[in-house]
N, C-alpha and C positions, 0 to 999 in steps of 0.2 A: 446431504438428507437438511430442512430449509424453514427455522421457526419465520410466522408469518409476521413475530412482532418483535422488538431487543427487550431481553430483557429491563427491569427498571433505575437494576448500579451502572447501567452502560448510557457517559454521559457520552451527547453527541462529537462526532469530528469536528472542529469549527477549522474552513481555511480558507484561506483570503482569493478571490477569487480567478487576482493574478495569479496563485499557484495553480488552480489549477488548471483555470489555462493553460498555464505551460507545461499541467504531465499530461495532457491532453498531446500539445505543441513534437512535445519529448515521442511518445505509444509515436505519431503517425507520421513521424519522421524517425524513426527505426524499419517501419514497414510493418515484412513479414514475423521481429525478434522478439522477442518477447525485453519487456525494459524492468527494470526489479533497482531499488534503491528504500533510504530510509526517512522517514521526516524525524522531526525532535523541537523540540522546545524549552525551556527554562523552565522547573521542577509548577513551579506553580500556574500551567499553561496560561502563563494572561501578552507572555514578551511573543516573538517575537515567529516560527518555524521556518525552519533549516534542514531544505534538499539536500540528503549527501543518494550520491547515482553511485553507481555497483554495479560494475561489470557482469554483464550476466555469462557466467562462460561457458552453456553448458551445451551438448552437441548438438542436444536435437527446441534450438532458440527460438523455430518461432513455435515452442506449445509448454515448450519445462522454460522457466529460471533454478540457473543457481548463484548467489551469488556471489563472490571473489575473495578468497576468505582473507588475505593483506585489505582488500579497498575496505572488510565489510572489519576489519581489527582498527585501521584507520582511522576508519569512522568514528568507533564504538568511540574511540584513545579522542575523539574533536568534541565527542561530547561530553565525557568525563572534567573533557578543559574548561568547557563554555559554561557546566554545570548545566545542561539541557537533561531531560530524558529522554528515550524512546517515544514514539506512540503511533506511528502506523509502518508496516511496511507496508511496499509499496510494489504492483506489477503491473506487466496489463495483459490483457488477452486479444492478438490482436485484431482472431477474425473470429472473437466469436465474444455469447454475453462476458457482465459483468460479474459475474455468479462463478465464483468457488465451485471452483474444479476439485477430484478425490486425492489430484496429488493435493491438490493448495491444500486442501483439512489433513493429510500425511503429513503437511513437507514446514505446517505452520511451527516452529520452538520458542515463541512469544505467548502466554496466556495473560493477555489485556491490554494488552501488547492492539492495536484495530488493522486489520489487514485491509490494503486501497485496492483497487483491482481498476485497470483502464480499458475499453475499449476503446479506440477512439474514434469507429465503423459509427454508435449505440448511434440513441434518440436521440435529443443529448441530453432531457432528460437520466439518460440514460451510460453515462459513457461513466463516468466515475458512485461508484459505490465503497460503501466502508459497511466490513460484515469483524463480530466478533468469532473467532474461528476453538473452537476444542479441541482436535482432532477428532470429533468422528458427527457433531452436528457444525454448522452455521447461520446466524442470524443477521436482517441485520441490522446499522447502527448510522442513526440519524447521523451523513452529513448538506455539511450545511457551507456553501461555497457562495465565501462578498464578498 
């Protein structure tokens, strides 16, 4: 189920235009496989955003993502060493809209961390969408790519 309006407590997710284009290009290059990874920045959210690409090891990688556990641990270790915090978990929907699936809702284990979904072949304003997920519901978060 999706709400039309995000709660007022959700801050916009601000990414550089270059990062947004990089994510779309990564999703396009993967063709029919979902991509996935993390976005992190310093705790004050004013520093640069670091992209951590994580290998998708799902058997059905055209419609699911399953992050490689060793790569996740390495990414979290790097975040800790850099003084960063996780701000978004991204993945792509190669052939469907950038709207959370039932699988996405059930698998999102980080409350307070945005789910960024990339639909590389959608209309330009629908290619990247950010969501707040709580296991049963999803609501959009304002995404600013500048």
